[in-house]
C-alpha positions in Angstrom: 10.4 -13.4 13.4 11.1 -16.7 11.7 14.5 -18.2 11.8 16.2 -21.4 10.4 18.5 -23.4 12.6 21.9 -23.8 10.9 23.8 -25.2 13.9 22.5 -26.8 17.1 24.4 -27.8 20.3 22.1 -29.1 23.1 23.9 -28.2 26.3 21.3 -29.8 28.6 17.7 -30.9 28.5 16.7 -27.3 29.2 19.3 -25.2 27.2 20.6 -25.1 23.7 23.1 -23.0 21.7 22.1 -22.4 18.1 23.1 -20.5 15.1 20.3 -19.0 13.1 19.6 -17.3 9.8 16.5 -15.1 9.5 14.3 -14.4 6.5 16.6 -11.6 5.3 19.6 -14.1 5.3 21.2 -12.4 8.3 23.0 -14.9 10.6 23.0 -14.9 14.3 25.7 -17.1 15.9 25.8 -18.6 19.4 22.2 -17.8 20.3 21.0 -19.2 23.6 17.6 -20.9 23.8 16.1 -21.9 27.2 13.3 -24.4 27.4 11.6 -22.2 30.0 12.4 -18.5 30.4 12.7 -16.7 33.7 9.1 -15.5 33.3 8.0 -19.1 32.9 7.4 -18.9 29.2 7.9 -22.3 27.5 9.7 -22.3 24.1 7.5 -24.2 21.7 8.8 -27.6 20.6 12.1 -27.2 22.4 12.6 -30.9 22.7 12.3 -31.3 18.9 14.8 -28.6 17.8 16.9 -29.8 14.8 19.3 -28.4 12.2 17.3 -27.2 9.2 14.1 -26.6 11.2 12.3 -23.3 11.0 11.4 -21.7 14.3 9.7 -18.5 15.4 10.8 -16.3 18.3 11.9 -13.0 19.6 15.7 -12.4 19.3 17.1 -10.3 22.2 20.7 -9.1 22.8 21.9 -8.4 26.3 24.0 -5.4 27.3 27.2 -7.6 27.2 26.4 -8.7 23.6 25.0 -12.2 24.2 21.9 -13.2 22.1 18.9 -15.1 23.3 15.8 -16.4 21.5 12.6 -16.2 23.4 9.2 -17.7 22.6 7.1 -15.6 20.2 4.8 -13.2 22.0 1.2 -14.1 22.0 -1.6 -11.5 22.7 -3.3 -12.6 25.9 -7.0 -12.4 26.2 -8.4 -9.6 28.2 -5.3 -7.4 27.9 -5.0 -4.3 25.7 -8.0 -2.7 24.2 -10.9 -3.5 22.0 -8.7 -4.1 19.0 -6.0 -6.3 20.6 -5.4 -9.2 18.3 -7.6 -7.5 15.6 -5.1 -4.8 14.6 -4.1 -6.5 11.3 -7.7 -6.8 10.2 -8.7 -3.3 11.3 -5.6 -1.8 9.5 -6.4 -3.8 6.3 -10.0 -2.7 6.3 -8.9 0.9 6.8 -6.4 0.7 3.9 -9.1 -0.8 1.6 -11.4 2.1 2.5 -8.6 4.6 1.9 -7.8 3.0 -1.6 -11.5 3.2 -2.6 -11.8 6.8 -1.5 -8.6 7.8 -3.3 -9.8 6.0 -6.5 -13.2 7.8 -6.3 -11.6 11.1 -5.6 -9.3 10.7 -8.6 -12.3 9.8 -10.8 -14.2 12.9 -9.6 -11.1 15.0 -10.1 -10.7 13.8 -13.7 -14.4 14.4 -14.4 -14.2 17.9 -12.9 -11.2 18.8 -15.1 -13.0 17.5 -18.1 -16.2 19.5 -17.4 -14.4 22.7 -16.6 -11.9 22.5 -19.5 -14.6 21.7 -22.1 -16.8 24.5 -20.8 -14.0 27.1 -20.9 -12.9 26.1 -24.4 -16.4 25.8 -25.7 -17.0 29.5 -24.6 -13.8 30.6 -26.3 -14.6 28.8 -29.5 -18.2 29.9 -29.6 -17.3 33.6 -29.1 -14.5 33.4 -31.7 -16.8 31.7 -34.3 -19.7 34.1 -33.6 -17.4 37.2 -34.0 -15.8 35.8 -37.1 -19.1 34.9 -38.7 -20.5 38.4 -37.9 -17.6 40.0 -39.7 -18.1 37.8 -42.8 -21.9 37.8 -42.8 -23.7 40.5 -40.8 -27.0 38.5 -41.2 -25.5 35.5 -39.4 -28.3 34.3 -37.1 -26.8 31.6 -34.9 -26.9 32.4 -31.2 -24.0 32.1 -28.8 -25.9 29.4 -27.0 -26.2 27.2 -30.1 -22.5 27.7 -30.9 -21.6 26.9 -27.3 -23.6 23.7 -27.3 -22.0 22.7 -30.6 -18.5 23.2 -29.4 -19.2 21.8 -26.0 -20.5 18.5 -27.5 -17.6 18.4 -29.9 -15.0 18.9 -27.1 -16.8 16.4 -24.8 -16.9 13.7 -27.4 -13.3 14.1 -28.4 -11.8 14.7 -25.0 -10.4 11.2 -24.5 -8.0 10.9 -27.4 -5.2 8.3 -27.2 -1.6 9.4 -27.5 -1.2 7.3 -30.7 -4.3 8.7 -32.4 -3.0 12.2 -32.9 0.7 12.6 -32.0 1.5 16.1 -30.8 4.3 16.7 -33.4 5.0 15.2 -36.8 
């Protein structure tokens, strides 16, 4: 995580006490930084630490409540698995594929709803018109297929109506 040094007291050439503020504006007071950790990790630019400087590291708190800032962890070559060091790229690519799949799925869903709803309503309208016309004019010669095609085309062409074109209630 990144921190900004707001107080610095160099106790020796190998040790400093600092107060830090992180990116979320949370302060950590009296944090110990060693030039070289017990594991032999060297803190980057330890000799150039200064108030106002931004540094990166891993904050750790001991069981007695003292805080220490260690060098940022770096993935070492040959450790981990195939994706070590590539996790960010792999995750980003997976998220992009997921977004594309969701978008395609939503488009197909909307298209499927449009197809099924216009088919259903076209059937209802065609049967209703055919029955009504047969009552009025027994010689009515239009077939159900022709009426279905008429209503299906009408519904398909007028399916995407904007909210402002025809308000539901006046």
